C-alpha positions in Angstrom: 108.6 85.1 -30.6 108.0 82.1 -32.8 104.3 81.5 -33.4 103.8 77.9 -34.6 100.5 77.3 -36.2 99.2 73.8 -35.5 96.4 72.5 -37.7 95.0 69.4 -39.4 91.8 67.7 -40.4 89.1 66.6 -38.0 90.3 63.4 -36.2 93.8 63.4 -37.7 95.5 63.7 -34.3 96.1 67.4 -34.0 94.8 67.5 -30.4 97.2 64.7 -29.4 100.1 66.7 -30.8 98.9 69.8 -29.0 98.7 67.8 -25.7 102.3 66.6 -26.3 103.5 70.1 -26.8 101.8 71.3 -23.6 102.5 68.4 -21.3 105.9 67.2 -22.4 107.5 70.4 -23.6 105.6 72.8 -21.3 104.8 75.1 -24.2 102.0 77.7 -24.0 99.0 76.7 -26.1 96.4 79.0 -27.6 93.5 76.6 -28.2 91.0 77.8 -30.8 88.5 75.1 -30.0 88.4 76.1 -26.4 88.1 79.8 -27.3 85.3 78.9 -29.8 83.3 77.3 -26.9 84.0 80.3 -24.6 82.9 83.0 -27.1 79.4 81.4 -27.6 78.6 81.1 -23.9 75.5 82.9 -22.6 76.2 86.6 -22.1 78.5 87.0 -25.1 77.5 88.9 -28.3 78.2 85.8 -30.5 75.8 83.8 -28.4 73.0 86.3 -28.9 73.6 86.4 -32.6 73.5 82.6 -32.9 70.2 82.4 -31.0 68.7 85.1 -33.1 69.6 83.4 -36.4 69.4 79.7 -35.6 66.6 79.4 -33.0 63.8 79.5 -35.6 65.7 76.8 -37.6 66.7 74.4 -34.8 64.1 73.1 -32.3 66.5 72.1 -29.5 69.2 74.7 -30.0 69.3 75.7 -26.3 69.9 73.4 -23.4 68.1 73.7 -20.0 71.0 75.7 -18.6 70.7 78.2 -21.5 73.9 77.0 -23.1 74.0 76.1 -26.8 73.2 72.5 -27.8 76.4 72.2 -29.8 75.5 68.7 -31.1 72.2 70.0 -32.6 73.9 73.1 -34.0 76.7 71.1 -35.5 74.4 68.5 -37.1 72.4 71.3 -38.7 75.2 73.4 -40.1 77.3 70.5 -41.4 74.3 69.4 -43.5 73.5 73.0 -44.6 76.7 74.6 -46.0 75.3 78.1 -46.3 74.3 78.0 -42.6 77.8 76.9 -41.7 79.1 80.0 -43.4 76.7 82.1 -41.3 77.9 80.4 -38.1 81.5 81.0 -39.0 80.8 84.7 -39.8 79.4 85.1 -36.3 82.0 83.1 -34.3 85.2 83.7 -36.2 85.6 87.5 -35.5 85.1 86.9 -31.8 87.6 84.0 -31.9 90.2 86.1 -33.8 89.9 89.0 -31.3 90.5 86.6 -28.4 93.4 84.9 -30.1 95.1 88.2 -30.8 94.7 89.2 -27.2 96.3 85.9 -26.0 99.2 86.3 -28.4 99.8 89.7 -27.0 99.9 88.3 -23.5 102.5 85.8 -24.6 104.6 88.6 -26.0 104.3 90.5 -22.7 105.2 87.4 -20.7 108.4 87.1 -22.8 107.5 83.7 -24.4 109.9 82.6 -27.1 107.5 80.0 -28.6 103.7 79.7 -28.6 101.6 77.1 -30.2 98.5 78.4 -32.1 96.2 75.4 -32.2 93.5 76.1 -34.9 91.7 73.4 -36.8 90.5 75.8 -39.4 93.8 77.8 -39.6 93.8 78.2 -43.4 90.0 78.3 -43.8 89.8 81.2 -41.4 92.7 83.0 -42.9 94.6 83.1 -39.6 97.8 81.5 -41.0 99.1 85.0 -41.6 99.7 85.2 -37.8 102.1 82.3 -37.8 105.8 82.2 -38.2 105.6 78.6 -39.3 102.7 76.1 -39.8 102.7 72.4 -38.9 99.9 70.2 -40.2 99.0 66.8 -38.7 97.8 64.4 -41.4 96.5 60.8 -41.8 94.9 58.8 -44.6 91.2 59.2 -45.3 90.2 55.8 -44.0 91.9 56.3 -40.7 90.4 59.7 -40.4 86.9 58.4 -40.9 87.4 55.5 -38.5 88.8 57.7 -35.8 86.0 60.2 -36.1 83.3 57.5 -35.9 85.0 56.0 -32.8 85.4 59.4 -31.1 81.9 60.7 -32.0 79.7 57.7 -31.6 76.5 59.7 -32.1 77.5 60.4 -35.8 76.3 58.2 -38.7 78.9 57.5 -41.4 77.2 60.1 -43.7 77.3 62.7 -41.0 81.0 62.0 -40.3 81.8 62.3 -44.0 80.0 65.6 -44.2 82.1 67.0 -41.3 85.3 65.8 -43.0 84.2 67.3 -46.4 83.3 70.6 -44.7 87.0 71.3 -44.2 89.9 71.9 -46.6 91.4 68.6 -47.9 94.3 67.4 -45.9 96.6 67.3 -48.9 95.9 71.0 -49.6 96.7 71.9 -45.9 99.9 70.0 -46.2 100.9 71.9 -49.4 100.2 75.2 -47.6 102.3 74.2 -44.5 105.9 74.5 -43.7 106.0 71.1 -42.0 103.7 68.1 -41.6 103.7 65.0 -39.4 102.0 61.8 -40.7 99.8 60.2 -38.0 98.9 56.8 -39.5 100.8 54.7 -36.9 100.8 54.4 -33.1 100.8 57.1 -30.5 104.4 56.2 -29.6 105.4 56.8 -33.2 103.6 60.1 -33.1 105.5 61.1 -30.0 108.8 60.2 -31.6 108.0 62.2 -34.7 107.0 65.3 -32.5 110.3 65.0 -30.7 112.2 64.9 -34.0 110.3 67.9 -35.1 111.1 69.8 -31.9 114.9 69.0 -32.1 115.1 70.1 -35.8 112.8 73.1 -35.9 112.3 74.6 -32.5 115.8 75.6 -31.3 114.4 77.5 -28.4 113.3 74.2 -26.8 116.0 72.7 -24.6 115.6 68.9 -24.8 117.3 66.8 -22.2 117.2 63.1 -21.2 116.8 63.7 -17.5 113.5 62.2 -16.7 111.9 63.8 -19.7 112.8 67.3 -18.4 111.9 69.7 -21.2 111.9 73.4 -21.0 111.8 76.3 -23.4 114.4 79.0 -23.0 113.8 82.7 -23.3 117.1 83.3 -25.0 116.4 86.5 -27.0 117.0 90.0 -25.6 114.4 91.1 -28.3 111.6 89.3 -26.4 112.4 91.3 -23.2 112.7 94.5 -25.2 109.2 94.0 -26.7 107.8 93.1 -23.3 109.1 96.5 -21.9 108.1 98.5 -25.0 104.9 97.1 -26.4 104.8 99.2 -29.6 107.9 97.3 -30.7 106.0 94.1 -30.3 103.4 95.4 -32.7 106.2 96.3 -35.1 107.6 92.8 -34.7 104.3 91.2 -35.6 103.9 93.5 -38.6 107.5 92.8 -39.8 107.0 89.1 -39.5 103.7 89.3 -41.5 105.3 91.3 -44.3 108.3 89.0 -44.5 106.0 85.9 -44.7 103.8 87.6 -47.4 107.0 88.3 -49.5 108.2 84.7 -49.0 104.8 83.4 -50.2 104.8 85.7 -53.2 108.3 84.5 -54.1 107.2 80.9 -53.8 104.2 81.5 -56.1 106.4 83.2 -58.7 109.0 80.4 -58.5 106.2 77.8 -59.1 104.8 79.8 -62.0 108.2 80.1 -63.7 108.7 76.3 -63.4 105.4 75.4 -64.9 
């Protein structure tokens, strides 16, 4: 199974690409943002830990329905970097466990491709799970304008703080296998995604019959792993080792050229 990591900076258009993959190409999406909201709902361990640590620091942390006031929590942690690290240390382990479970489900279902949509893919260290990584990028001015348009409650300084809390786009691009620039129209973005699919996702069958796209389960190995789960674990382990070796070779090559 090919696990495509999808990432990008805040407001660069990653969610738009994820939606294209899901709606146009019918690919399974594992959405880290959605999971992040689920793991901090009342009744979960991460929720209790967040309340314990942040309730003395944030007056309006909890809404009337006992859910977290994500706006207040976000405003606080993005202006206090050390507290952002605390929040991540609470939420990331729970998110990782859920993601691993959902990847396992896709193996069992015999999926040949799955999209792992994680904004903080590199920051969280979860890129090791991915067969390949695609980053969605745009220039800094477009990023700021889009963020302010999307989150109208943010001041410009708050928006800049949120952008600066993440890895720089250029650094994400350097760490990725592919990138798509999103400084133009949505139609151009769709065209670039289609080009990417045709070139890099051979398991996707692209036809021109009323936008009829489907992904083919064309590998006996997927079925074998579904029937014998231990081999799926070995498959993940093997892919991880091969990717680590490739990264090491790339580092050694870069060093020898310097």
